[in-house]
N, C-alpha and C positions, 0 to 999 in steps of 0.2 A: 501493501498498503503505499502512495506519495501522500504523508500530507502536507507539503508545499502549496503551497497554489500557487507560486511563479513557478514552478517544475512544474503543473498542471497544463497541457495543450490549449491553449483559446479555444476558442468553440461562434467569437464570429472578430473577422479578420482588417474589416473596413476602416475599421478605426484609425491603421497607422499607414492607409493610403491615402486613407481621404486629412491628415494629416500633414503624408508622405504634398500633398497639391496645394492646401491652406498653411504651410509655414512659410514661409517667405512674409506672406501679410501678416505672421506675430508678427516673426521673428522683427520687421522692422514695426510694427504699433513698443515693440520690446525696444528698438530702438532710439525710439520716440520720449521713452518711460525715464529711459537713464538719462535725455544726454536733459532733458526738462531738471532730472533732478540735483542732477550737476550742478548745473544752473538757482537750483535753487525758488522752480517757478514754481505755481500751480499753478494742476495742470491735471487736466480730465482723462486717459485715453479708453474711450469702453467700440468692445467685439461687435460684431454681428447684430451692430442698434441701426435700422436703414443705412445705412454700412455697411462693405466694409472694415470700418473702422471711423472712426470719430473720436477725430480729436482737439480737447475745451482745452483756453487756455483760462478757464479762472474756473474755482467752483463757486458763489458766486451768480447765481441766477442773474440777477441785475447786471451784471461786464457779464460777461462770460457770451466766446464765442464760437464758433465753430467748423472747423474740414471736416470735410469730406471727400472718404476714399476708396474708388472702387477696382479691385483687382483684380485681373487675368492671367491664365496661365494659359494660352493661346496659343499655339504652334500650325503654321508660321502667326508671324504679328501679327496683329491691326491693321490692315489699309485702312483711308479716307471707305469705301466704301463696305466694309468689313463695320466698324464703329454707327457705320448709321445706316446697317440690317438689318429693315424687319419678315415675320414673316406673319401668319394670321391668324395664329398665338401670344406672340410675343415679343413685348415694343426691341428698337434694337438698344445695344450696349450704349450708347452713350445716351440715347431715351431713358433707360432704365436708371441714368445715374442722375439724369438734366430732374427726372419724373423726383427724384425725395428729397429734393431740390429748390422744388421752383413751388409758392400755392399754398404755401405750409405756417402753419404763424413763425411759423420756427425760421422763416428762409432771408428775414431781413438780420441775424445774427451769421449767418453761413460766412465767413469771409474766404473759401478758396472751394473746390469741386475738383479732386482727381480720380483719371485715369491711369491705374500702377500697371506694367504688361509686366508681370517677369522672362 
């Protein structure tokens, strides 16, 4: 009998695949945390809230502004057509990013929207 759960084969393996796909965005978010912390800045970093990564420059709701980042791992790299291509069921990649930022109660608090392609 094996009493150590670390030696037992995993039932699911999708988690490691998913993390591998999204690892870049988590590393970039962690880099931002380290940089802000190093400078003693007030900040917040949110993962998977409205966009893949949302950075805030303050914890004070009355003064906080935000940047939204959407990450893509597509290969080959996006072309102008690829960024604006939509299907019957899905908006374009660019429309998805813009759609999470415009016509929202918080729209005026967004200082930047970024598409990051790995």
